[in-house]
Structures are given as structure tokens and as C-alpha cells.
C-alpha positions as a Markdown table, in Angstrom:
| # | Residue | x | y | z |
|---|---|---|---|---|
| 1 | Met | 15.1 | 8.5 | 15.9 |
| 2 | Ile | 12.5 | 5.9 | 16.6 |
| 3 | Asn | 10.0 | 7.5 | 14.3 |
| 4 | Phe | 12.7 | 7.7 | 11.6 |
| 5 | Leu | 13.3 | 3.9 | 11.9 |
| 6 | Lys | 9.5 | 3.2 | 11.8 |
| 7 | Asn | 9.1 | 5.3 | 8.7 |
| 8 | Leu | 12.1 | 3.6 | 7.1 |
| 9 | Phe | 10.2 | 0.3 | 7.0 |
| 10 | Arg | 6.6 | 1.7 | 6.6 |
| 11 | Phe | 4.8 | 2.2 | 3.3 |
| 12 | Ser | 3.4 | 5.7 | 2.8 |
| 13 | Asp | 0.2 | 4.4 | 1.1 |
| 14 | Asp | -1.4 | 1.3 | -0.4 |
| 15 | Phe | -0.1 | 2.2 | -3.8 |
| 16 | Glu | 3.5 | 2.3 | -2.7 |
| 17 | Arg | 3.0 | -0.9 | -0.8 |
| 18 | Gln | 1.7 | -2.7 | -4.0 |
| 19 | Val | 4.6 | -1.4 | -6.1 |
| 20 | Glu | 7.3 | -2.2 | -3.5 |
| 21 | Ile | 6.0 | -5.7 | -2.8 |
| 22 | Glu | 6.3 | -6.5 | -6.5 |
| 23 | Ile | 9.8 | -5.0 | -6.6 |
| 24 | Met | 10.8 | -7.1 | -3.6 |
| 25 | Lys | 9.4 | -10.2 | -5.3 |
| 26 | Ser | 11.5 | -9.4 | -8.4 |
| 27 | Glu | 14.6 | -8.8 | -6.3 |
| 28 | Arg | 14.0 | -12.1 | -4.4 |
| 29 | Leu | 13.9 | -13.8 | -7.8 |
| 30 | Arg | 17.2 | -12.2 | -8.8 |
| 31 | Ala | 19.0 | -13.3 | -5.6 |
| 32 | Ser | 17.5 | -16.8 | -5.9 |
| 33 | Phe | 18.8 | -17.1 | -9.4 |
| 34 | Leu | 22.3 | -16.0 | -8.4 |
| 35 | Ala | 22.3 | -18.4 | -5.5 |
| 36 | Leu | 21.3 | -21.2 | -7.9 |
| 37 | Val | 24.0 | -20.4 | -10.4 |
| 38 | Ala | 26.6 | -20.2 | -7.6 |
| 39 | Leu | 25.5 | -23.6 | -6.2 |
| 40 | Val | 25.5 | -25.3 | -9.6 |
| 41 | Phe | 29.0 | -24.1 | -10.4 |
| 42 | Ser | 30.3 | -24.9 | -6.9 |
| 43 | Cys | 29.1 | -28.5 | -7.2 |
| 44 | Phe | 30.4 | -28.8 | -10.7 |
| 45 | Ile | 33.9 | -27.6 | -9.8 |
| 46 | Met | 34.1 | -29.8 | -6.7 |
| 47 | Ile | 32.7 | -33.0 | -8.3 |
| 48 | Ser | 34.8 | -32.5 | -11.5 |
| 49 | Gly | 37.9 | -31.8 | -9.4 |
| 50 | Leu | 37.4 | -35.0 | -7.4 |
| 51 | Leu | 36.5 | -37.3 | -10.4 |
| 52 | Phe | 38.2 | -35.8 | -13.4 |
| 53 | Pro | 41.1 | -33.5 | -12.1 |
| 54 | Glu | 43.2 | -34.1 | -15.2 |
| 55 | Lys | 40.5 | -32.6 | -17.5 |
| 56 | Leu | 40.3 | -29.3 | -15.6 |
| 57 | Pro | 42.3 | -26.2 | -16.5 |
| 58 | Gln | 45.4 | -24.9 | -14.6 |
| 59 | Pro | 43.7 | -23.1 | -11.7 |
| 60 | Leu | 41.8 | -26.3 | -10.8 |
| 61 | Ser | 44.6 | -28.8 | -11.3 |
| 62 | Asn | 44.9 | -29.7 | -7.7 |
| 63 | Lys | 42.5 | -30.4 | -4.8 |
| 64 | Arg | 43.5 | -27.3 | -2.9 |
| 65 | Asp | 42.5 | -25.0 | -5.7 |
| 66 | Val | 39.3 | -27.0 | -6.4 |
| 67 | Phe | 38.1 | -26.6 | -2.8 |
| 68 | Met | 39.2 | -23.0 | -2.6 |
| 69 | Phe | 37.3 | -21.9 | -5.7 |
| 70 | Gly | 34.4 | -24.3 | -5.0 |
| 71 | Gly | 34.3 | -23.0 | -1.5 |
| 72 | Ile | 34.2 | -19.3 | -2.6 |
| 73 | Leu | 31.3 | -20.1 | -4.9 |
| 74 | Phe | 29.5 | -22.0 | -2.1 |
| 75 | Ile | 30.0 | -19.0 | 0.2 |
| 76 | Phe | 28.5 | -16.8 | -2.5 |
| 77 | Phe | 25.6 | -19.2 | -2.7 |
| 78 | Leu | 25.0 | -19.0 | 1.0 |
| 79 | Tyr | 25.1 | -15.3 | 1.0 |
| 80 | Glu | 22.6 | -14.9 | -1.9 |
| 81 | Phe | 20.3 | -17.6 | -0.4 |
| 82 | Ile | 20.2 | -15.8 | 3.0 |
| 83 | Phe | 19.7 | -12.5 | 1.3 |
| 84 | Ser | 16.7 | -13.9 | -0.7 |
| 85 | Arg | 15.2 | -15.3 | 2.6 |
| 86 | Phe | 15.8 | -11.9 | 4.2 |
| 87 | Ile | 13.8 | -10.2 | 1.4 |
| 88 | Asp | 11.1 | -12.8 | 1.7 |
| 89 | Leu | 10.8 | -12.0 | 5.4 |
| 90 | Phe | 10.0 | -8.3 | 4.6 |
| 91 | Ile | 7.4 | -9.4 | 2.0 |
| 92 | Arg | 5.6 | -11.7 | 4.5 |
| 93 | Lys | 5.7 | -9.0 | 7.2 |
| 94 | Asn | 4.4 | -6.4 | 4.6 |
| 95 | Lys | 7.3 | -4.0 | 5.3 |
| 96 | Lys | 9.5 | -1.9 | 3.1 |
| 97 | Phe | 13.0 | -3.2 | 2.4 |
| 98 | Pro | 15.5 | -0.5 | 3.3 |
| 99 | Gln | 17.3 | 1.1 | 0.4 |
| 100 | Pro | 20.8 | 1.2 | 2.1 |
| 101 | Ser | 20.7 | -2.6 | 2.3 |
| 102 | Arg | 20.1 | -2.8 | -1.5 |
| 103 | Tyr | 23.2 | -0.7 | -2.1 |
| 104 | Met | 25.3 | -2.7 | 0.3 |
| 105 | Asn | 24.2 | -5.9 | -1.4 |
| 106 | Ala | 25.0 | -4.5 | -4.8 |
| 107 | Phe | 28.5 | -3.6 | -3.6 |
| 108 | Leu | 29.1 | -7.0 | -2.1 |
| 109 | Glu | 27.9 | -8.9 | -5.2 |
| 110 | Val | 30.1 | -6.9 | -7.6 |
| 111 | Ser | 33.0 | -7.4 | -5.2 |
| 112 | Phe | 32.7 | -11.1 | -5.7 |
| 113 | Pro | 34.0 | -11.3 | -9.3 |
| 114 | Ser | 36.6 | -8.7 | -8.4 |
| 115 | Ser | 37.9 | -10.9 | -5.6 |
| 116 | Leu | 38.0 | -13.9 | -8.0 |
| 117 | Ile | 40.0 | -11.9 | -10.5 |
| 118 | Phe | 42.4 | -10.7 | -7.9 |
| 119 | Thr | 42.8 | -14.2 | -6.4 |
| 120 | Leu | 43.6 | -15.6 | -9.8 |
| 121 | Tyr | 46.1 | -12.8 | -10.4 |
| 122 | Val | 47.9 | -13.5 | -7.1 |
| 123 | Tyr | 48.1 | -17.3 | -7.7 |
| 124 | Tyr | 48.3 | -17.7 | -11.4 |
| 125 | Gly | 49.2 | -14.3 | -13.0 |
| 126 | Pro | 47.4 | -11.7 | -15.2 |
| 127 | Met | 46.4 | -14.1 | -18.0 |
| 128 | Tyr | 44.2 | -16.3 | -15.8 |
| 129 | Ala | 43.0 | -13.2 | -13.9 |
| 130 | Phe | 41.8 | -11.1 | -16.9 |
| 131 | Tyr | 41.0 | -13.7 | -19.5 |
| 132 | Ser | 39.2 | -16.3 | -17.4 |
| 133 | Pro | 35.4 | -16.5 | -17.1 |
| 134 | Ala | 35.6 | -14.6 | -13.8 |
| 135 | Ser | 35.5 | -11.2 | -15.5 |
| 136 | Phe | 32.3 | -12.1 | -17.3 |
| 137 | Val | 30.5 | -12.5 | -13.9 |
| 138 | Tyr | 30.4 | -8.7 | -13.9 |
| 139 | Phe | 28.0 | -8.8 | -16.8 |
| 140 | Leu | 25.8 | -11.5 | -15.2 |
| 141 | Ile | 25.4 | -9.5 | -12.0 |
| 142 | Ile | 24.9 | -6.2 | -13.9 |
| 143 | Ser | 22.2 | -7.6 | -16.2 |
| 144 | Leu | 20.4 | -9.2 | -13.3 |
| 145 | Ser | 20.4 | -5.9 | -11.5 |
| 146 | Ile | 17.5 | -5.0 | -13.9 |
| 147 | Leu | 15.3 | -7.2 | -11.7 |
| 148 | Arg | 15.9 | -4.7 | -8.8 |
| 149 | Leu | 13.7 | -2.3 | -10.9 |
| 150 | Asp | 15.7 | 0.6 | -9.8 |
| 151 | Tyr | 17.9 | 2.4 | -12.4 |
| 152 | Arg | 20.0 | 4.0 | -9.7 |
| 153 | Leu | 21.0 | 0.5 | -8.4 |
| 154 | Ser | 21.9 | -0.7 | -11.9 |
| 155 | Leu | 24.0 | 2.4 | -12.5 |
| 156 | Phe | 25.7 | 1.9 | -9.1 |
| 157 | Thr | 26.4 | -1.8 | -9.9 |
| 158 | Gly | 27.9 | -0.9 | -13.2 |
| 159 | Phe | 30.0 | 2.0 | -11.7 |
| 160 | Val | 31.3 | -0.2 | -8.8 |
| 161 | Ala | 32.3 | -2.9 | -11.3 |
| 162 | Phe | 34.0 | -0.3 | -13.5 |
| 163 | Val | 36.0 | 1.2 | -10.6 |
| 164 | Glu | 37.0 | -2.2 | -9.1 |
| 165 | Tyr | 38.2 | -3.6 | -12.4 |
| 166 | Ile | 40.2 | -0.4 | -13.2 |
| 167 | Leu | 41.8 | -0.6 | -9.7 |
| 168 | Ile | 42.8 | -4.2 | -10.2 |
| 169 | Ala | 44.2 | -3.5 | -13.7 |
| 170 | Leu | 46.2 | -0.5 | -12.4 |
| 171 | Tyr | 47.5 | -2.6 | -9.5 |
| 172 | Val | 48.6 | -5.3 | -12.0 |
| 173 | Tyr | 50.1 | -2.7 | -14.4 |
| 174 | Phe | 52.3 | -1.2 | -11.7 |
| 175 | Ser | 53.1 | -4.4 | -9.9 |
| 176 | Pro | 56.8 | -5.5 | -10.2 |
| 177 | Leu | 55.8 | -9.2 | -10.2 |
| 178 | Tyr | 54.6 | -9.3 | -13.8 |
| 179 | Arg | 56.4 | -6.4 | -15.3 |
| 180 | Asp | 58.0 | -8.7 | -17.8 |
| 181 | Ser | 54.7 | -10.3 | -18.9 |
| 182 | Asp | 53.4 | -10.2 | -22.4 |
| 183 | Pro | 52.4 | -6.6 | -23.0 |
| 184 | Ile | 48.9 | -7.6 | -24.3 |
| 185 | Leu | 48.1 | -9.0 | -20.8 |
| 186 | Ile | 48.7 | -5.7 | -19.0 |
| 187 | Glu | 48.1 | -3.2 | -21.9 |
| 188 | Pro | 46.1 | -0.4 | -20.3 |
| 189 | Ser | 43.9 | 0.4 | -23.3 |
| 190 | Val | 42.6 | -3.2 | -23.4 |
| 191 | His | 41.5 | -3.1 | -19.8 |
| 192 | Val | 40.1 | 0.4 | -20.0 |
| 193 | Leu | 38.0 | -0.6 | -23.0 |
| 194 | Lys | 36.7 | -3.7 | -21.1 |
| 195 | Ala | 36.0 | -1.5 | -18.1 |
| 196 | Val | 34.1 | 1.0 | -20.3 |
| 197 | Phe | 31.9 | -1.9 | -21.6 |
| 198 | Val | 31.2 | -2.9 | -18.0 |
| 199 | Leu | 30.1 | 0.7 | -17.3 |
| 200 | Leu | 28.0 | 0.8 | -20.4 |
| 201 | Ser | 26.3 | -2.4 | -19.5 |
| 202 | Gly | 25.3 | -0.8 | -16.2 |
| 203 | Ala | 23.9 | 2.2 | -18.1 |
| 204 | Val | 21.9 | -0.1 | -20.4 |
| 205 | Ser | 20.6 | -2.1 | -17.5 |
| 206 | Ala | 19.6 | 1.1 | -15.8 |
| 207 | Phe | 17.6 | 2.2 | -18.8 |
| 208 | Ile | 15.8 | -1.1 | -19.1 |
| 209 | Ala | 15.1 | -1.1 | -15.3 |
| 210 | Tyr | 13.7 | 2.4 | -15.6 |
| 211 | Gln | 11.4 | 1.5 | -18.5 |
| 212 | Ile | 10.1 | -1.6 | -16.8 |
| 213 | Lys | 9.5 | 0.1 | -13.5 |
| 214 | Lys | 7.7 | 3.0 | -15.3 |
| 215 | Arg | 5.4 | 0.6 | -17.0 |
| 216 | Leu | 4.8 | -1.4 | -13.8 |
| 217 | Ile | 3.8 | 1.8 | -12.0 |
| 218 | Asn | 1.5 | 2.8 | -14.9 |
| 219 | Leu | 0.0 | -0.6 | -14.8 |
| 220 | Phe | -0.7 | -0.4 | -11.1 |
| 221 | Lys | -2.1 | 3.2 | -11.5 |
| 222 | Ser | -4.3 | 1.9 | -14.3 |
| 223 | Arg | -5.5 | -1.0 | -12.2 |
| 224 | Glu | -6.0 | 1.2 | -9.2 |
| 225 | Glu | -8.1 | 3.6 | -11.2 |
| 226 | Arg | -10.0 | 0.8 | -12.8 |
| 227 | Asn | -10.8 | -0.6 | -9.3 |
| 228 | Arg | -11.8 | 2.8 | -8.1 |
| 229 | Ile | -14.2 | 3.3 | -11.0 |
| 230 | Thr | -15.5 | -0.3 | -10.6 |
| 231 | Gly | -16.1 | 0.3 | -6.9 |
| 232 | Ile | -18.0 | 3.5 | -7.6 |
| 233 | Phe | -19.8 | 2.6 | -10.8 |
| 234 | Gly | -20.4 | -0.9 | -9.7 |
| 235 | Gln | -22.7 | 0.3 | -7.0 |
| 236 | Tyr | -25.2 | 1.2 | -9.7 |
| 237 | Val | -24.6 | -1.3 | -12.5 |
| 238 | Ser | -23.7 | -5.0 | -12.7 |
| 239 | Gln | -20.1 | -6.0 | -12.6 |
| 240 | Gly | -20.3 | -7.4 | -16.2 |
| 241 | Leu | -21.6 | -4.1 | -17.5 |
| 242 | Val | -18.8 | -2.2 | -15.7 |
| 243 | Glu | -16.2 | -4.3 | -17.4 |
| 244 | Lys | -17.8 | -3.8 | -20.8 |
| 245 | Leu | -18.0 | 0.0 | -20.3 |
| 246 | Leu | -14.4 | 0.1 | -19.1 |
| 247 | Asp | -13.2 | -1.9 | -22.1 |
| 248 | Met | -15.0 | 0.3 | -24.6 |
| 249 | Lys | -12.9 | 2.7 | -26.7 |
| 250 | Pro | -13.1 | 6.2 | -25.4 |
| 251 | Glu | -14.0 | 7.9 | -28.7 |
| 252 | Leu | -16.6 | 10.7 | -28.6 |
| 253 | Lys | -18.5 | 9.4 | -31.6 |
| 254 | Gly | -21.7 | 7.6 | -30.7 |
| 255 | Glu | -23.5 | 4.8 | -32.5 |
| 256 | Thr | -27.1 | 4.3 | -33.4 |
| 257 | Arg | -28.8 | 1.3 | -31.9 |
| 258 | Ser | -32.1 | -0.1 | -30.6 |
| 259 | Val | -32.5 | 0.0 | -26.8 |
| 260 | Cys | -35.2 | -0.2 | -24.2 |
| 261 | Ile | -35.5 | 2.8 | -21.8 |
| 262 | Met | -37.2 | 2.7 | -18.4 |
| 263 | Phe | -38.1 | 5.9 | -16.4 |
| 264 | Leu | -39.0 | 5.4 | -12.7 |
| 265 | Asp | -40.5 | 8.2 | -10.6 |
| 266 | Ile | -41.3 | 8.1 | -6.8 |
| 267 | Arg | -44.8 | 9.7 | -6.3 |
| 268 | Asn | -45.4 | 12.5 | -3.8 |
| 269 | Phe | -41.7 | 12.8 | -3.1 |
| 270 | Thr | -41.9 | 16.6 | -2.7 |
| 271 | Ser | -44.6 | 16.5 | 0.0 |
| 272 | Phe | -42.7 | 13.6 | 1.7 |
| 273 | Ser | -39.5 | 15.6 | 1.9 |
| 274 | Gln | -40.9 | 18.9 | 3.0 |
| 275 | Asn | -41.2 | 18.1 | 6.7 |
| 276 | Arg | -38.2 | 15.8 | 7.1 |
| 277 | Asp | -34.5 | 16.4 | 7.7 |
| 278 | Pro | -32.2 | 16.0 | 4.6 |
| 279 | Glu | -30.6 | 13.0 | 6.3 |
| 280 | Glu | -33.9 | 11.2 | 6.6 |
| 281 | Val | -34.8 | 12.0 | 3.0 |
| 282 | Ile | -31.5 | 10.6 | 1.8 |
| 283 | Ser | -31.8 | 7.5 | 3.9 |
| 284 | Tyr | -35.3 | 6.9 | 2.5 |
| 285 | Leu | -34.0 | 7.3 | -1.1 |
| 286 | Asn | -31.0 | 5.0 | -0.4 |
| 287 | Ser | -33.3 | 2.4 | 1.1 |
| 288 | Leu | -35.4 | 2.4 | -2.1 |
| 289 | Phe | -32.6 | 2.7 | -4.7 |
| 290 | Gly | -30.6 | -0.1 | -3.0 |
| 291 | Phe | -32.9 | -2.9 | -3.9 |
| 292 | Met | -34.1 | -1.2 | -7.1 |
| 293 | Val | -30.6 | -1.1 | -8.5 |
| 294 | Asp | -30.0 | -4.7 | -7.6 |
| 295 | Ile | -33.2 | -5.7 | -9.5 |
| 296 | Ile | -32.1 | -3.7 | -12.5 |
| 297 | Asn | -28.7 | -5.3 | -12.4 |
| 298 | Leu | -30.1 | -8.8 | -12.1 |
| 299 | Asn | -32.1 | -8.2 | -15.3 |
| 300 | Gly | -29.2 | -6.9 | -17.3 |
| 301 | Gly | -30.0 | -3.2 | -17.0 |
| 302 | Leu | -27.8 | -0.1 | -16.4 |
| 303 | Ile | -28.8 | 2.8 | -14.3 |
| 304 | Asn | -27.7 | 5.7 | -16.5 |
| 305 | Lys | -29.0 | 8.6 | -14.4 |
| 306 | Phe | -30.4 | 9.3 | -11.0 |
| 307 | Leu | -33.0 | 12.0 | -11.3 |
| 308 | Gly | -33.5 | 13.0 | -7.6 |
| 309 | Asp | -36.7 | 11.1 | -6.9 |
| 310 | Gly | -36.2 | 8.6 | -9.7 |
| 311 | Phe | -33.9 | 7.3 | -12.4 |
| 312 | Met | -33.4 | 6.3 | -16.0 |
| 313 | Ala | -32.4 | 2.8 | -16.7 |
| 314 | Leu | -31.2 | 1.4 | -20.0 |
| 315 | Phe | -31.5 | -2.2 | -21.4 |
| 316 | Gly | -29.4 | -3.3 | -24.4 |
| 317 | Val | -26.4 | -1.1 | -23.8 |
| 318 | Pro | -23.5 | -1.1 | -24.0 |
| 319 | Glu | -24.2 | -4.3 | -26.0 |
| 320 | Pro | -27.5 | -5.6 | -27.3 |
| 321 | Thr | -29.0 | -8.7 | -25.8 |
| 322 | Gly | -32.1 | -9.3 | -27.9 |
| 323 | Thr | -34.3 | -9.4 | -24.8 |
| 324 | Glu | -34.2 | -5.7 | -23.8 |
| 325 | Ser | -37.9 | -5.1 | -23.5 |
| 326 | Leu | -38.6 | -8.3 | -21.7 |
| 327 | Asp | -35.8 | -7.6 | -19.2 |
| 328 | Ala | -37.1 | -4.1 | -18.6 |
| 329 | Val | -40.7 | -5.3 | -17.9 |
| 330 | Arg | -39.4 | -8.1 | -15.7 |
| 331 | Ala | -37.3 | -5.6 | -13.7 |
| 332 | Ser | -40.2 | -3.1 | -13.4 |
| 333 | Ile | -42.6 | -5.9 | -12.0 |
| 334 | Gly | -39.8 | -7.1 | -9.7 |
| 335 | Ile | -39.4 | -3.5 | -8.3 |
| 336 | Leu | -43.2 | -3.2 | -7.7 |
| 337 | Glu | -43.3 | -6.5 | -5.9 |
| 338 | Ala | -40.3 | -5.6 | -3.8 |
| 339 | Ile | -41.9 | -2.3 | -2.8 |
| 340 | Asp | -45.2 | -3.9 | -1.8 |
| 341 | Glu | -43.4 | -6.6 | 0.2 |
| 342 | Lys | -41.2 | -4.1 | 2.1 |
| 343 | Ala | -44.1 | -1.7 | 2.7 |
| 344 | Ala | -46.2 | -4.6 | 4.1 |
| 345 | Ala | -43.2 | -5.6 | 6.3 |
| 346 | Lys | -42.9 | -1.9 | 7.3 |
| 347 | Thr | -39.2 | -1.8 | 6.4 |
| 348 | Ile | -40.0 | 1.2 | 4.2 |
| 349 | Pro | -42.8 | 3.8 | 4.3 |
| 350 | Pro | -45.8 | 3.2 | 2.0 |
| 351 | Thr | -44.4 | 4.2 | -1.4 |
| 352 | Glu | -46.0 | 4.7 | -4.8 |
| 353 | Ile | -44.0 | 4.8 | -8.0 |
| 354 | Gly | -44.7 | 5.2 | -11.7 |
| 355 | Ile | -42.7 | 3.4 | -14.4 |
| 356 | Gly | -42.7 | 4.1 | -18.2 |
| 357 | Ile | -41.0 | 1.8 | -20.7 |
| 358 | His | -40.3 | 2.3 | -24.3 |
| 359 | Ser | -38.0 | 0.8 | -26.9 |
| 360 | Gly | -36.6 | 2.6 | -29.9 |
| 361 | Thr | -33.6 | 3.9 | -31.8 |
| 362 | Val | -31.2 | 6.1 | -30.0 |
| 363 | Val | -27.6 | 7.4 | -30.3 |
| 364 | Ala | -25.5 | 5.7 | -27.6 |
| 365 | Gly | -21.9 | 6.3 | -26.6 |
| 366 | Asn | -19.4 | 8.3 | -24.7 |
| 367 | Val | -20.6 | 11.9 | -25.0 |
| 368 | Gly | -18.6 | 14.9 | -23.8 |
| 369 | Ser | -15.1 | 16.3 | -24.1 |
| 370 | Glu | -11.6 | 14.9 | -23.7 |
| 371 | Thr | -11.7 | 15.7 | -20.0 |
| 372 | Arg | -15.2 | 14.8 | -19.1 |
| 373 | Arg | -17.3 | 12.0 | -20.7 |
| 374 | Glu | -20.5 | 10.3 | -19.8 |
| 375 | Tyr | -22.0 | 7.2 | -21.3 |
| 376 | Thr | -25.5 | 8.1 | -22.3 |
| 377 | Ile | -28.2 | 7.9 | -24.9 |
| 378 | Ile | -29.8 | 10.6 | -27.0 |
| 379 | Gly | -32.9 | 10.6 | -29.1 |
| 380 | Asp | -36.7 | 11.0 | -29.3 |
| 381 | Ser | -37.2 | 7.6 | -27.8 |
| 382 | Val | -35.7 | 8.9 | -24.5 |
| 383 | Asn | -38.2 | 11.8 | -24.4 |
| 384 | Leu | -41.1 | 9.4 | -25.3 |
| 385 | Ala | -40.2 | 7.0 | -22.5 |
| 386 | Ser | -40.2 | 9.9 | -20.0 |
| 387 | Arg | -43.6 | 11.1 | -21.3 |
| 388 | Ile | -45.1 | 7.5 | -21.0 |
| 389 | Glu | -43.9 | 7.4 | -17.3 |
| 390 | Gln | -45.9 | 10.7 | -16.7 |
| 391 | Leu | -49.0 | 9.1 | -18.2 |
| 392 | Asn | -49.2 | 6.9 | -15.1 |
| 393 | Lys | -50.7 | 9.8 | -13.2 |
| 394 | Glu | -53.4 | 10.2 | -15.8 |
| 395 | Phe | -54.4 | 6.6 | -15.9 |
| 396 | Gly | -53.8 | 5.7 | -12.2 |
| 397 | Ser | -51.4 | 3.0 | -13.3 |
| 398 | Arg | -48.0 | 1.9 | -12.0 |
| 399 | Ile | -46.3 | 0.4 | -15.1 |
| 400 | Leu | -47.0 | 1.6 | -18.7 |
| 401 | Val | -45.3 | 0.0 | -21.6 |
| 402 | Ser | -45.3 | 1.4 | -25.2 |
| 403 | Gly | -46.6 | -0.6 | -28.0 |
| 404 | Glu | -43.2 | -0.9 | -29.6 |
| 405 | Ala | -41.7 | -2.3 | -26.4 |
| 406 | Trp | -44.6 | -4.7 | -25.6 |
| 407 | Asn | -44.9 | -6.0 | -29.2 |
| 408 | Ser | -41.2 | -6.8 | -29.3 |
| 409 | Ile | -41.6 | -9.3 | -26.5 |
| 410 | Pro | -42.4 | -12.9 | -27.7 |
| 411 | Pro | -46.0 | -13.9 | -27.0 |
| 412 | Ala | -45.1 | -16.8 | -24.8 |
| 413 | Glu | -43.0 | -14.5 | -22.6 |
| 414 | Arg | -45.8 | -11.9 | -22.4 |
| 415 | Lys | -48.1 | -14.6 | -20.9 |
| 416 | Asn | -45.4 | -15.5 | -18.3 |
| 417 | Ile | -45.0 | -11.9 | -17.3 |
| 418 | Thr | -48.8 | -11.2 | -16.9 |
| 419 | Gly | -49.8 | -14.6 | -15.6 |
| 420 | Gly | -51.7 | -15.5 | -18.8 |
| 421 | Thr | -53.8 | -12.3 | -18.9 |
| 422 | Glu | -53.4 | -9.7 | -21.5 |
| 423 | Pro | -52.6 | -6.2 | -20.2 |
| 424 | Glu | -55.0 | -3.4 | -20.9 |
| 425 | Lys | -54.4 | -1.6 | -24.1 |
| 426 | Leu | -54.6 | 2.2 | -23.8 |
| 427 | Gly | -54.6 | 4.4 | -26.8 |
| 428 | Pro | -54.0 | 5.9 | -29.1 |
| 429 | Val | -53.0 | 8.4 | -26.4 |
| 430 | Ala | -51.9 | 12.0 | -27.0 |
| 431 | Val | -48.5 | 12.7 | -25.5 |
| 432 | Lys | -47.2 | 16.1 | -24.6 |
| 433 | Gly | -44.7 | 17.4 | -27.2 |
| 434 | Arg | -45.7 | 14.9 | -29.9 |
| 435 | Thr | -48.0 | 15.3 | -32.8 |
| 436 | Glu | -48.8 | 11.6 | -33.2 |
| 437 | Pro | -50.6 | 9.7 | -30.5 |
| 438 | Val | -49.0 | 6.5 | -29.1 |
| 439 | Thr | -50.4 | 3.2 | -27.9 |
| 440 | Val | -49.5 | 2.0 | -24.4 |
| 441 | Phe | -50.2 | -1.1 | -22.4 |
| 442 | Arg | -51.1 | -1.0 | -18.7 |
| 443 | Val | -49.1 | -3.9 | -17.2 |
| 444 | Arg | -49.8 | -3.0 | -13.6 |
């Protein structure tokens, strides 16, 4: 029994908590609005009855009736105000509002106009009972039940109003007190038709509440999935790039554009990992990739693929910046400097890397099927960047930049990067898999 009560107020997961909190806020708004309406009308009736009694209709022609109906409205105001504070308490305590309380509240709210109609009938007859504004309060309560965001509660509210109105109409119809009244006042078909409209308003409100809640849940699911993707993907690329990628249209068709590609490889990784536990190898890679990814992100790059002991980074995607090659070279120099600093401080083992950078035309976009997509680039420029990285072994260099990438950097920026000295020009150099040699610059 204790566990049942605990589970009654406990959210099953964080997703349910988010949805229920929003529903409770909506329900608190609904109760607050009803409380405000009841208070305004209560004050209006009492003030008007005291100051202008001769201008009020029959049911409010004397002070007794003024205070009776004003008091009923004020009691309804207090009830709704307390109920809204009760909901607020559950919100602040981050607990689920029990469903039975919602149904009880719906029943009591609908019973309020029913009690007004019956009171008017007892004191003033069927005309004031059925044709006063009291019966329209049903529609106000039913329409506001949409804010409960539960179609079952809206249906329940409409059904209870339907039943209570029919019961009052039947009571009046069979009552000997007003058997000689004008037939139109107690004509069954008139009241049945009005009751049917009350029931239909409950059905319409239920449909609207269902649609709103469905969209609210879809919105939360979409936001939760977006946060999940951002949390995973954001570990490897900058937050701005994550947002751009998420906002891109998911078509399979790629687009041709000019980008800068960086390939990074950790030297002698195979020999390093041979005599070490897998946990140690992974820890070593994570210690390197951690600051490398940060440097790539700070320079506007995107880690497109991790390649075991290296990665491919892209600059100028998903949107061009105009400084792709400059950003790539800055990032590569920053990575080298960070490695040297950390190795000197002995926070990482002595590590050698090779970086190859090339800019050219590629096809970029979401590639794959409807069920599995990957944002990537395809083209000869990708292969050439990989080949340039491998040339580092041949020349004993650490950073090689193709002529296309280097020449696309403004001369003033080149001097800033190299400290005023021109990098060594290597080439033309034969590259595996290509018939034409390429020119490369040894930056470090």
C-alpha cells in the first residue's frame, strides 16, 4: 500500500516529469482563470446590489438574494483559488498530481452551474432557471477543460454536465409546482437539445485537448532527441555547428562546395598499443582527442570521422566561412603546440603526429538512406588530403599543406601563422594514386 501511494505521486521517468509539469502548469492557469472570473462576478453582484439594486433583474432585487448569489460565487472563487495553490504545491515539490483529484475537481466544478440552475428554479421558477446565464457556465467550464490537456477529463466534464442538466430538466418536468407553466419552459425537446449541445461541447473540447497534448508530447520528444544528439555530437563539434547540422534539411541530395580537409594521424600507434591494455590505449587516445577536438572547435572545424589513431576534420561545412584554409592551418599549429606543451609537462607520453591539409571541391551533405544518414564529404580532394598527410613520413615533417590550401590564405595571414618566415615549398611531389604531381608546403 505504501509503495502504491509513492508510485501514485512519482514520475516514471524524466520525460513523463517534463510533460506532467507542463500539464499541471496549464491546469493551474485554468483554475486561476475560473477563480478570477468568479471573484469579478461576485464583486460585481455585491457592489451593484448595494449601490444600484433597482437596476438589477428579479433574482437580485433584494439584498438577501444579492448576498446569496454573490456568496455562492465567492465560495467558488475560494475553491478554485485553493485548488490552483494545491496544484502549485505539486509543481514546486516536483510530484505528480493524482488523477482521481482531477476527476473530483471536474465533477465539483460542473456541479456549480447545476446548483445555480436548481437554486434559481426553487426560488424563481423554470424561466430564470433555464434561461438565465447560469446554464452558459457549463460551456465556460467545458471549454476551459481543454487546458487540462486530457481528453478523458474533457469528455467526463461534458458528460457530467449533460447528465446533471437532464436530471434537473426531468425534475422540473415532473414537478407539480410548475405543471401549469408555459409549455416552452418545460418542453423536453428544448432541454434535450440543449443538453446534447453541452455533451457535444465536451466531445469537441476532448478532441482539441487530445490534439494539443499530442503535439506537446511530440514537441518534448523532438526536444529530448535534439538534446540527446547535441549531447553526443556536441562532444566532437562546436555547439554552433551542431545547431546548424540539426537545422539542415534531411534530404539525401548533396551539394558541391569548396572546403578545407585536415587529416591527422598519430605516429607509431600500433607499436604503442601492442604491449598495453585496451583500457590504457583508450585512455591515451581520449587524452589526446580531448584537447584536439577543442582546438578544432575553436577554429570553426568539424570532426567528421575518427579513424582509430586519427581523424578527419572539415572546415567550411556545413556553411562556408571564407577562411577555411586559414582556420585549418591555425588549428593544426595549435594542436602541435598543445602536444609539445603536454609532453613537456609529462601529462601525456611523447607523441608524434602527422597532419595533411588540402582545400578543394567536394560533394557535401547527408549521405545514406531514410533510416541511417551521415553528414560527410565525397570527392578526390578528400583522397588527396589523406595522401598529403602520409607524405609527412617521407619528408619527416609534421604539417604539410597543399598549394591550393596555402595559396588561398591571404599573404598577411600567412606571415602571422609562420612568424614572418615562408614555409618550405616541396614539389612537385608524386602522390600515390594520382598521375599529376602536387605542390605542398612544409609548415612545421
